[in-house]
NUZA-709118 format. One line per 4 residues: number of its first residue (from 1); for each residue x, y, z of C-alpha. Coordinates in pm, whole numbers, plus 50000, padded with zeros to 5 digits. Layout:
BEGIN
NUM) X/Y/Z ~ ...
REM end
This chain:
BEGIN
1) 50000/50000/50000 ~ 50274/50246/50096 ~ 50452/50181/49763 ~ 50134/50256/49572
5) 50074/50578/49765 ~ 50429/50695/49706 ~ 50407/50621/49333 ~ 50078/50808/49295
9) 50210/51111/49485 ~ 50530/51127/49280 ~ 50329/51104/48957 ~ 50108/51392/49076
13) 50410/51603/49175 ~ 50567/51551/48833 ~ 50243/51618/48648 ~ 50187/51942/48838
17) 50557/52033/48812 ~ 50595/52080/49188 ~ 50840/51798/49263 ~ 51115/52057/49325
21) 50887/52299/49506 ~ 50778/52082/49800 ~ 50812/52222/50147 ~ 50598/52016/50386
25) 50355/51726/50347 ~ 50089/51698/50621 ~ 49951/51349/50686 ~ 49796/51169/50982
29) 50014/50976/51223 ~ 49992/50618/51096 ~ 50274/50377/51015 ~ 50172/50357/50648
33) 50220/50731/50604 ~ 50554/50721/50786 ~ 50675/50450/50546 ~ 50532/50642/50250
37) 50729/50955/50341 ~ 51051/50750/50363 ~ 50984/50612/50014 ~ 50914/50961/49882
41) 51252/51080/50005 ~ 51416/50815/49789 ~ 51220/50923/49483 ~ 51258/51302/49516
45) 51555/51528/49465 ~ 51644/51592/49829 ~ 51863/51889/49729 ~ 51544/52081/49654
49) 51396/52016/50003 ~ 51440/52272/50280 ~ 51682/52215/50566 ~ 51806/51885/50433
53) 51452/51735/50411 ~ 51410/51757/50791 ~ 51089/51961/50754 ~ 50913/51752/50492
57) 50692/51541/50723 ~ 50422/51720/50924 ~ 50191/51507/51139 ~ 49825/51606/51173
61) 49775/51792/51503 ~ 49410/51695/51551 ~ 49489/51328/51496 ~ 49775/51338/51746
65) 49561/51506/52014 ~ 49297/51241/51957 ~ 49551/50963/52017 ~ 49683/51138/52328
69) 49337/51169/52484 ~ 49239/50812/52395 ~ 49559/50689/52558 ~ 49473/50883/52874
73) 49112/50765/52884 ~ 49223/50402/52869 ~ 49374/50438/53218 ~ 49049/50555/53376
77) 48808/50333/53188 ~ 48649/50183/53502 ~ 48539/50520/53635 ~ 48398/50625/53299
81) 48217/50292/53264 ~ 48045/50335/53601 ~ 47911/50676/53503 ~ 47816/50546/53159
85) 47606/50270/53322 ~ 47446/50536/53536 ~ 47351/50740/53229 ~ 47229/50430/53044
89) 46988/50352/53327 ~ 46822/50695/53330 ~ 46810/50728/52950 ~ 46681/50374/52897
93) 46315/50470/52855 ~ 46091/50776/52830 ~ 45943/50690/53168 ~ 46281/50704/53339
97) 46376/51019/53155 ~ 46056/51186/53276 ~ 46120/51079/53634 ~ 46478/51208/53618
101) 46372/51546/53478 ~ 46096/51575/53740 ~ 46344/51520/54025 ~ 46585/51769/53870
105) 46311/52033/53873 ~ 46225/51951/54235 ~ 46587/51999/54336 ~ 46600/52318/54125
109) 46900/52206/53922 ~ 46932/52473/53655 ~ 47056/52316/53335 ~ 46926/52304/52979
113) 47138/52001/52887 ~ 46991/51654/52874 ~ 47169/51336/52976 ~ 47329/51184/52669
117) 47501/50853/52618 ~ 47846/50876/52463 ~ 47992/50700/52163 ~ 48315/50529/52265
121) 48482/50597/51932 ~ 48438/50972/51972 ~ 48606/51099/52286 ~ 48440/51438/52276
125) 48106/51266/52335 ~ 48258/51101/52643 ~ 48365/51443/52765 ~ 48015/51584/52708
129) 47854/51287/52882 ~ 48074/51327/53190 ~ 48037/51705/53210 ~ 47656/51680/53188
133) 47637/51396/53441 ~ 47840/51602/53690 ~ 47580/51879/53676 ~ 47312/51631/53784
137) 47517/51460/54055 ~ 47275/51563/54333 ~ 46982/51434/54129 ~ 47144/51092/54099
141) 47207/51083/54475 ~ 46847/51183/54544 ~ 46706/50916/54313 ~ 46927/50646/54465
145) 46734/50689/54792 ~ 46395/50658/54622 ~ 46446/50408/54339 ~ 46500/50052/54459
149) 46602/49915/54118 ~ 46861/50190/54072 ~ 47180/50018/54194 ~ 47448/50158/53963
153) 47510/50490/54142 ~ 47885/50569/54110 ~ 48093/50597/54426 ~ 48220/50938/54539
157) 48566/50843/54413 ~ 48434/50807/54059 ~ 48257/51142/54075 ~ 48580/51311/54185
161) 48768/51130/53911 ~ 48511/51244/53654 ~ 48548/51603/53775 ~ 48925/51587/53734
165) 48888/51426/53391 ~ 48649/51691/53263 ~ 48868/51972/53385 ~ 49152/51832/53179
169) 48958/51715/52875 ~ 48807/52062/52836 ~ 49149/52196/52734 ~ 49196/51922/52473
173) 48838/51962/52353 ~ 48894/52333/52290 ~ 49232/52269/52128 ~ 49094/52007/51890
177) 48810/52235/51783 ~ 49064/52512/51727 ~ 49292/52287/51521 ~ 49005/52165/51306
181) 48853/52508/51251 ~ 48720/52582/50904 ~ 48872/52930/50911 ~ 49207/52803/50774
185) 49418/52977/51034 ~ 49780/53062/50956 ~ 50050/52850/51119 ~ 50158/53118/51368
189) 49830/53071/51559 ~ 49908/52722/51688 ~ 50235/52755/51880 ~ 50083/52916/52189
193) 49812/52651/52221 ~ 50053/52360/52179 ~ 50284/52509/52443 ~ 49990/52542/52684
197) 49901/52175/52630 ~ 50255/52063/52702 ~ 50282/52277/53016 ~ 49945/52146/53136
201) 50055/51785/53089 ~ 50377/51857/53279 ~ 50172/51996/53568 ~ 49925/51706/53568
205) 50208/51453/53580 ~ 50304/51602/53920 ~ 49951/51566/54061 ~ 49914/51414/54408
209) 49637/51194/54265 ~ 49821/50881/54151 ~ 49563/50801/53884 ~ 49583/51150/53731
213) 49963/51147/53752 ~ 49992/50809/53580 ~ 49745/50910/53312 ~ 49922/51240/53246
217) 50263/51073/53219 ~ 50130/50834/52958 ~ 49973/51121/52762 ~ 50292/51326/52798
221) 50508/51048/52653 ~ 50292/51037/52340 ~ 50279/51416/52319 ~ 50659/51448/52343
225) 50707/51227/52039 ~ 50481/51464/51845 ~ 50632/51779/51994 ~ 50976/51678/51870
229) 50847/51671/51511 ~ 50643/51990/51497 ~ 50788/52227/51756 ~ 51046/52365/51511
233) 50794/52453/51240 ~ 50550/52609/51485 ~ 50829/52801/51660 ~ 50953/52950/51332
237) 50597/53044/51239 ~ 50556/53220/51576 ~ 50884/53407/51527 ~ 50755/53539/51195
241) 50460/53695/51376 ~ 50566/54058/51447 ~ 50357/54049/51767 ~ 50567/53765/51912
245) 50908/53714/51744 ~ 51164/53556/51980 ~ 50980/53689/52285 ~ 50721/53412/52269
249) 50992/53146/52287 ~ 51158/53331/52574 ~ 50822/53331/52754 ~ 50726/52963/52706
253) 51053/52772/52684 ~ 51160/52817/53049 ~ 50838/52637/53154 ~ 50903/52361/52901
257) 51279/52308/52898 ~ 51396/52458/53227 ~ 51776/52486/53237 ~ 51804/52395/52867
261) 51605/52699/52758 ~ 51899/52895/52616 ~ 52024/52598/52415 ~ 51678/52532/52267
265) 51624/52897/52172 ~ 51970/52914/52016 ~ 51894/52599/51816 ~ 51575/52751/51677
269) 51758/53073/51595 ~ 52030/52884/51406 ~ 51766/52693/51213 ~ 51612/53026/51114
273) 51952/53141/50988 ~ 51996/52819/50786 ~ 51648/52854/50641 ~ 51709/53216/50546
277) 52039/53126/50380 ~ 51862/52865/50165 ~ 51595/53115/50061 ~ 51859/53373/49976
281) 52027/53121/49745 ~ 51702/53082/49546 ~ 51714/53311/49245 ~ 51381/53488/49192
285) 51498/53739/48930 ~ 51243/53791/48651 ~ 51297/53579/48340 ~ 51123/53556/48006
289) 50961/53252/47853 ~ 51295/53116/47733 ~ 51438/53143/48082 ~ 51669/53437/48001
293) 51694/53765/48186 ~ 51523/54062/48025 ~ 51822/54208/47840 ~ 51760/54391/47512
297) 51899/54231/47198 ~ 52175/54397/46999 ~ 52096/54611/46697 ~ 52310/54767/46429
301) 52292/55132/46547 ~ 52577/55266/46769 ~ 52331/55401/47026 ~ 52154/55067/47051
305) 52489/54888/47083 ~ 52593/55118/47369 ~ 52260/55064/47548 ~ 52302/54689/47509
309) 52657/54705/47650 ~ 52549/54919/47946 ~ 52255/54691/48015 ~ 52484/54389/48022
313) 52729/54571/48247 ~ 52459/54675/48490 ~ 52324/54319/48498 ~ 52671/54199/48587
317) 52686/54469/48855 ~ 52355/54350/49003 ~ 52490/53996/49014 ~ 52809/54120/49182
321) 52610/54306/49450 ~ 52387/54007/49506 ~ 52682/53772/49554 ~ 52858/54020/49780
325) 52548/54052/49997 ~ 52526/53676/50034 ~ 52887/53659/50146 ~ 52808/53904/50424
329) 52493/53721/50530 ~ 52233/53981/50435 ~ 51952/53742/50527 ~ 52095/53704/50874
333) 52128/54079/50904 ~ 51769/54109/50784 ~ 51654/53859/51046 ~ 51851/54028/51324
337) 51705/54365/51229 ~ 51354/54215/51235 ~ 51410/54066/51581 ~ 51580/54372/51730
341) 51306/54605/51607 ~ 51076/54493/51890 ~ 50726/54349/51882 ~ 50400/54507/51777
345) 50122/54563/52025 ~ 49920/54243/52037 ~ 49567/54246/51896 ~ 49332/53957/51826
349) 49223/54081/51483 ~ 49579/54131/51355 ~ 49616/54058/50981 ~ 49958/53894/50957
353) 49933/53827/50583 ~ 49849/54190/50518 ~ 50141/54302/50738 ~ 50392/54091/50546
357) 50247/54206/50216 ~ 50310/54568/50309 ~ 50659/54503/50453 ~ 50806/54308/50162
361) 51045/54585/50059 ~ 51183/54612/50411 ~ 51216/54234/50467 ~ 51222/54070/50119
365) 51367/53733/50223 ~ 51155/53711/50535 ~ 50847/53787/50329 ~ 50918/53491/50101
369) 50972/53263/50400 ~ 50649/53386/50563 ~ 50459/53319/50241 ~ 50551/52949/50269
373) 50567/52892/50646 ~ 50235/53057/50732 ~ 50052/52848/50471 ~ 50155/52511/50621
377) 49844/52303/50708 ~ 49871/52182/51068 ~ 49581/51938/51036 ~ 49417/51741/50755
381) 49077/51682/50917 ~ 48767/51897/50955 ~ 48571/51952/51274 ~ 48331/51671/51189
385) 48595/51399/51212 ~ 48852/51551/51449 ~ 48733/51343/51743 ~ 48672/51013/51568
389) 48913/50724/51615 ~ 48756/50482/51370 ~ 48540/50450/51064 ~ 48195/50299/51031
393) 48167/50075/51334 ~ 47880/49949/51541 ~ 47966/50092/51882 ~ 47867/49914/52206
397) 47567/50135/52274 ~ 47440/50094/51919 ~ 47472/49719/51961 ~ 47180/49738/52204
401) 46956/49749/51898 ~ 46778/49424/51818 ~ 46954/49212/51553 ~ 46655/49241/51319
405) 46673/49621/51342 ~ 47046/49627/51267 ~ 46996/49393/50973 ~ 46717/49609/50834
409) 46924/49926/50867 ~ 47229/49766/50704 ~ 47023/49635/50416 ~ 46875/49978/50358
413) 47225/50134/50374 ~ 47124/50381/50644 ~ 47384/50286/50903 ~ 47696/50500/50906
417) 47954/50641/51143 ~ 47773/50973/51176 ~ 47406/50885/51137 ~ 47159/50953/51415
421) 46918/50667/51353 ~ 46638/50921/51340 ~ 46369/50662/51279 ~ 46473/50480/51595
425) 46488/50805/51787 ~ 46134/50883/51678 ~ 45980/50543/51733 ~ 46203/50364/51983
429) 46211/49989/52050 ~ 46031/49775/52308 ~ 46201/49756/52644 ~ 46202/49401/52779
433) 46195/49530/53137 ~ 45885/49747/53145 ~ 45739/49734/52794 ~ 45822/50099/52719
437) 46037/50219/52432 ~ 46416/50234/52445 ~ 46558/50554/52301 ~ 46883/50508/52113
441) 47099/50820/52148 ~ 47383/50895/51913 ~ 47646/51167/51927
REM end
């Protein structure tokens, strides 16, 4: 499979004439894509890739965050399962739902959210289930004293665990929605959020709660493997934001690297220098259709001959100045001037693309770098699939449907990973316990 993918991509690159213009390829974090990228490197001219091909592979941020959260949830599955059973009981029939809502009104619990059963393959639905259940904690406790058949009330330990989980999942939920936004944000917007996630995981790993600490350490290990691959690109993108520059690294890196802060910042700065040197070596002088510089052709008149000679001399002078500038590291001087100039006052509605468009004459090489860096896609998924860990599967709570119903839905091709089973929601199915209708709730 990986060989086929690599062949198709190379054919597309050659057909579109972009095989020597590649900067970064963003794919999700699966072993097939890793192998495919390695094959691509053998088929492409690596001399045309930036920074010795070290920046070619970008892993999808939303996919990585999904894997991190799923890894963390696996450690606290028992607590989640207890609360899930609790929700299943009170959403099992319209009669129970009515009784639950009536008790909530009696206790004056102000909430417009209804209890909802989660889908295990979409962790955001687990987060929403837990956060809603926590709001109605007192209602569950009240009903446990009045309902004899209600025996699945979670222990206090599980409620506390759910509270801690929600407080932490909220950050990842917001981050995933931000990463999968349809607004096509520029790359400079992500560095701050990724740094906050890493700092949060570092703090959680030091928690006095052993369960939270163990979970956070597992999540942190997976996050660190991702951080090592994307931190450079995101850091460079943040530096190119005139509101942040190197100051953002100086603000976050001490909390991330501690005593190694200076070494890490110096490494990023040197990478910027190397990147700028490569861009400065790229000739972007205007050429005509034959690939020649726009130099007038010779004619027979003495005046025309003199103009032709002067034009050639001045072109040679331009080349001499250009080569002399490169020897003195003009790009590095340009970068240092950009950094030393200070940062702009931060504003949320800042138009970074417009700023670089208007400052191209002042920072020509930096403008070209910004044009490419800020356009890098951090994620390949949209908000509809950012939380999903699988394709079209029959999840455990959907498996509560009768076999004949599942068979009918499959035959009519109405079952899918995102469908809501509206006909079942409207009509329900007989409940073996009390003869009422079971409501099947999807995310």
